[in-house]
MIMAR-54967 format. One record per residue (C-alpha): residue number from 1; x negated, y negated, z; residue in one letter. Coordinates in steps of 0.5 Angstrom, whole numbers, plus 500, padded with zeros to 3 digits. Layout:
N
ATOM num  xx  yy  zz residuo
ATOM NUM   X   Y   Z       A
...
***
This chain:
119
ATOM num  xx  yy  zz residuo
ATOM   1 412 509 446       M
ATOM   2 415 506 440       S
ATOM   3 418 499 440       V
ATOM   4 425 502 438       K
ATOM   5 425 507 444       K
ATOM   6 423 502 449       E
ATOM   7 429 497 447       K
ATOM   8 434 503 448       V
ATOM   9 431 505 454       L
ATOM  10 431 498 456       D
ATOM  11 439 497 454       K
ATOM  12 440 504 458       V
ATOM  13 437 501 464       S
ATOM  14 441 495 464       K
ATOM  15 448 498 463       E
ATOM  16 446 503 469       E
ATOM  17 445 496 473       N
ATOM  18 451 493 471       N
ATOM  19 455 500 473       N
ATOM  20 452 500 480       C
ATOM  21 454 492 481       S
ATOM  22 461 494 478       L
ATOM  23 461 500 483       E
ATOM  24 459 495 489       A
ATOM  25 464 490 487       E
ATOM  26 469 495 487       S
ATOM  27 467 498 494       S
ATOM  28 467 491 497       E
ATOM  29 474 490 494       E
ATOM  30 476 496 498       K
ATOM  31 474 494 504       K
ATOM  32 478 487 503       E
ATOM  33 484 491 502       E
ATOM  34 484 496 508       E
ATOM  35 490 495 512       T
ATOM  36 491 497 519       R
ATOM  37 495 504 520       P
ATOM  38 503 503 518       G
ATOM  39 501 496 515       E
ATOM  40 504 495 508       V
ATOM  41 502 489 503       I
ATOM  42 507 488 498       F
ATOM  43 506 488 491       K
ATOM  44 512 483 490       K
ATOM  45 512 479 496       P
ATOM  46 519 478 499       L
ATOM  47 522 471 499       K
ATOM  48 525 469 505       R
ATOM  49 528 462 504       G
ATOM  50 522 457 502       E
ATOM  51 517 462 505       S
ATOM  52 514 469 502       E
ATOM  53 513 475 506       L
ATOM  54 507 479 504       K
ATOM  55 508 485 508       G
ATOM  56 510 488 514       T
ATOM  57 507 493 519       I
ATOM  58 511 500 521       L
ATOM  59 510 503 527       R
ATOM  60 512 510 529       M
ATOM  61 519 511 530       P
ATOM  62 522 513 537       K
ATOM  63 527 518 538       P
ATOM  64 533 513 539       G
ATOM  65 531 509 533       E
ATOM  66 532 516 529       M
ATOM  67 539 516 532       R
ATOM  68 545 517 526       G
ATOM  69 539 520 521       L
ATOM  70 537 527 520       K
ATOM  71 530 528 520       L
ATOM  72 530 533 515       V
ATOM  73 533 527 510       L
ATOM  74 528 522 513       V
ATOM  75 522 527 512       A
ATOM  76 524 528 504       Q
ATOM  77 524 521 503       G
ATOM  78 532 520 502       D
ATOM  79 533 513 500       V
ATOM  80 539 512 505       D
ATOM  81 536 514 511       S
ATOM  82 529 510 509       M
ATOM  83 534 504 508       I
ATOM  84 536 505 515       K
ATOM  85 530 507 519       V
ATOM  86 525 502 516       I
ATOM  87 529 496 519       P
ATOM  88 529 499 526       R
ATOM  89 521 500 526       I
ATOM  90 518 494 521       S
ATOM  91 515 488 524       N
ATOM  92 516 482 522       P
ATOM  93 523 486 522       P
ATOM  94 526 487 515       L
ATOM  95 534 487 514       T
ATOM  96 537 493 511       E
ATOM  97 539 488 505       H
ATOM  98 532 487 504       E
ATOM  99 530 494 504       V
ATOM 100 535 495 499       S
ATOM 101 533 490 494       D
ATOM 102 525 491 495       I
ATOM 103 521 492 489       H
ATOM 104 521 500 488       L
ATOM 105 513 501 489       A
ATOM 106 514 497 495       D
ATOM 107 520 501 498       F
ATOM 108 515 507 496       S
ATOM 109 510 505 500       S
ATOM 110 514 504 506       L
ATOM 111 517 511 505       S
ATOM 112 511 514 505       A
ATOM 113 508 511 511       V
ATOM 114 515 513 515       V
ATOM 115 514 520 512       I
ATOM 116 507 520 514       D
ATOM 117 509 519 521       F
ATOM 118 513 525 521       L
ATOM 119 508 529 519       G
***
């Protein structure tokens, strides 16, 4: 084999090793990011006084906690319905005001969990 071919093969081999190590790091990061069912980690933490709330856990709503809401609207992700139901099922509890002012990506994540509960 020529010296030039050996260098090319060596370079390709190094790139493949780098890609494998990147994939291993990605899978390790995913393991660290795994959450419990119903848990939402906020992209932008909520400020509560001097502390920050980095996430919350939503639990399956009971029928009484859905009182005054239309299931169809909740299942469709209606914003007003979500603003009412999320505080009822979150731990630590969020207020309606906090849910209204939360970062849009975090609101979407919370809403997706609620919708999954109904499906």
